[in-house]
N, C-alpha and C positions, 0 to 999 in steps of 0.2 A: 243376182243382189241379196238374194235372202240368207247365203253365208258369208256376206259383208255385214250385213245386218246386225247376225247371230256373234259373231268374233268382235265386230264392234260394244257389244254390250256384255261379254263376257270378259275383256282384255284385262279392264280396270280389276276384273275378280281376281286374275294370276299376274297381272303386272303393274297394274299402277301405283301403288304405293311401298311395294317391294322395296324398304329401305336399307339396302345394299351398300358394296363400294365394288370399285376395279381399282386398275393404274392411271393414275393421275401422280403428279409429282408427290404428294403427300401422302398416296399411298404406297409409293416407291419407297419411301425411305421408310414407311412402317414394316417393307417386306425386305429391304435389308436388316433389320433388328430382328427380324423372325428367323431369316437365314443364318443368324448365330445361333438361334439356339434348337435350328433344326438337327444337327450331329448328334447334342445331347438327348432330345427327345425320341431321336430315332432308335435308339438301344432300347424303348418300349412301348408297345402299342398306347396313344392316345385313347381316352374312354370318351363316348358320345356326349358326354356335359363337359367334359375337356375341350373338344372342340370345337363347339357352341359357345365356351368360354372365349375363346379365343377368337373366333367371328365377331363374336360382341364388344371386344375391345379392340379390333379392327376398326369398327364401325363407327368408332369413337368413343366406347367405354357408357356405362349405366348412366355415369353422371352427366356426360354431355346428353345423354337421350332423354333425362329426366327435366333436360334446359328448354325441350321443344314441348310448347305446349296444342301449337299448329303449324298445320303447313299449308299452304298454298302453291299450286304449279299451275303453269300454262305450256301444253306442250301440244306436239302433233302428229297425226297418228295416220299413215300411210298404209293404202291397201287397195289394193289391186288398179295403182294408178290414180285413185282417188286421194286429195289430202284434205283432213278433216280437224279443223282446231278443237283445244280442247280443255276444260279447266278441272281441276281436283283439288276440293278441299278436303282435310282433315283436321279435325277437333279433337284432341287427345279425351277417349274414352267415352264420347259425346256421337261423335259421327263421321261417316266416309261418302264425301257426295263426287261425281264426274259430271261434267255437262257438254255432253259433243255435238257438234253440226257438221253433222252428213250433207253435203248436196244441199242446204235450207233445209234439211228434217232436225230438229231440237230433241237429243236424246238425252234420259238420265239415267245415271243408276245412282243409288243413295242406301248405304248402311246406316244405322243406328244402335242404342244396345237393347233395342226391343224388337224390333224386326226390319226387313227390306222393301223397297219398290224401286218401280221403272219406270219409265215414258219411254215409249219405243214408236212411232208413229210409222216409220217404214214398215214395219209389221204389224200397222193396222191396230194397234194399241195407243191412238194420241193421248187417253188421257191416264193418270199415275194408279196403277195397278199393284197389287202387293208380291212380293216373292212369294215361292213356297220355300218350306222350311228346310231343302235338300239346295238350294239355290241360296239364300241365307247364310246357312251353315258353311258354306266354299268361302264366302267373301265378308265372313264379320271382323272375324282378327285385323280388318284394315282399318278398325276404328281406333284400334290400339296401336300407337307411333314405337315404333323401335322392332314391330313383325310379330310373327308366332313365335321365333324362336326364344324372346325375352320372356322371362318368366314363366315358361310354357307348363312346367310343373303344377305352378298355384293355380292355371286354368285346367287344371284336368290332363294336360297332354301326356304322351307318352314316347321318349325318344330312343332310337335304334339305330345302333353302328353298323350298316352296312356295308362297308369296304374301306380300303386305302389303297387304291391301286393307280399305278403313272401319276403320281402327285397329286391326286384327290382323294380329298376324304366323301363318304356320300354317306350322308345319316337318314333316317326315316322321321318325321313327326305325324305323330298319330293323336290327334285330337279329341275330345271325349264325345266326339257327335260321330267318332268314327271316319273325320274327312283325312287321308294322308297325304303327305306332302315330302317329297323325298329332294333332298340338298344335296348338292354337287357343289364343295369348296375344294378349291385351290388352298394346298397343303402349301405352297409357299407365301401367300399372301393372306393369306385365311379371310377369303373373301368368297361368296357365294358367288357362281358362274352362273347357275342355273338353279329351276326348281320343277318340279315335274311332277303333275296331280291329274286326275282324271276327270273327263268334261264331258261333252256330248257336242255333236254336229251331226243335225240330220237326224236325232233320235239313238244315234249311235254313238257307244261309249268310245271317246280316244285317247288318247295319252296327250296331254296337251302340256308343252315345255318351256318355258319362259325363260331368255339368256338375258342376263344382265352385264354391262360394261359400260364404258366412260363416268365413273363415278367419281363425284368430285364434291371435296368438303367441306361444309356450310361454316358460318362465321365462329356458333360455337363449340366444333368439332363434328359434327354429325355428318356421315356420309350416305349422300344417294344419288343413285345410277341417273343417266343422262340418258341413257341409249338401252331398249326395252325391244328385244326381238319374242314371238310370240308366233311360235308353230303348233297348228291344230293336228297332231297326227299326222302330217303329211299331206291334209287335207286343203287347209288356207293357211294364209300366215299372213300375220301383218308386223309394222313395225311403230315404234312411241319414242320419239325423242322429245326430251325436255328441252323448254326453253327459258325459263325464268322460275325459279321457285324463291320465296319468300316465307321467313318463318315468323312466328308468333304474333305474326298479324291478325288483329281483330276479328272472330268472328260470331258471327247471330247463330245461335243453336236450333234455332227455330227454320233456318235450312234444310235439316235434317228430317224435319215431320215433312208425312208426305201429306200433301193438299187436296184436295176436295176436287173431285171431275169437274170441266167447265162445265158438263151439260146439270150436273145438281145444285149448280151454285145460281144458276137463271132463276 
């Protein structure tokens, strides 16, 4: 069960708010248009920045992304035969918060523009506790709608093209905090298929791979994945199914501030 708890508390870092896209009818139309330009572009190698530009266009473009100020998602997490309802709230540039109910245990993972905090009663931490710098740096980009690839250079990131094999572009983004994320992007749809980062399981470094699919277009044209699978180096896995998405719903910024411990408020 400890593995379940650890996985539940890190899944949103690696998967919860990645705003990417997959083959829905709207995405298929984009794929058809993309296929028409493939032959011309195959004559030369695309740069990493060009690949990211095509990806951003595939998920709706910067104009559509800029119209999204908040995202509220209801999800269901499946892990080792258990189903855990969860809610994720993102307020652009302000905060990201996920609340999960696993067998009656209320868990919280939250990031804001200054730090992060968690509540994890199943690991003996029922009161809010601050994240370490490493934990915060791993997931803080989730407060930005559009993901880590959007305006990465302005935030001090570096991009590298690792390869173009079997119809898949592979690019690596290194943040200014030296967090490395490797993206596998479908060359025909320009949509991210998976993201790999380093994580920890039972104190050991593992490769955590988040696979994304069933992307659906929102009213403003911005695409969001409705199916997410997270594999922790083959030791543990979980899946997330999005049930409902609401854009630009009013959000109180106070929900992202770490509350005082229950014991200290008495």
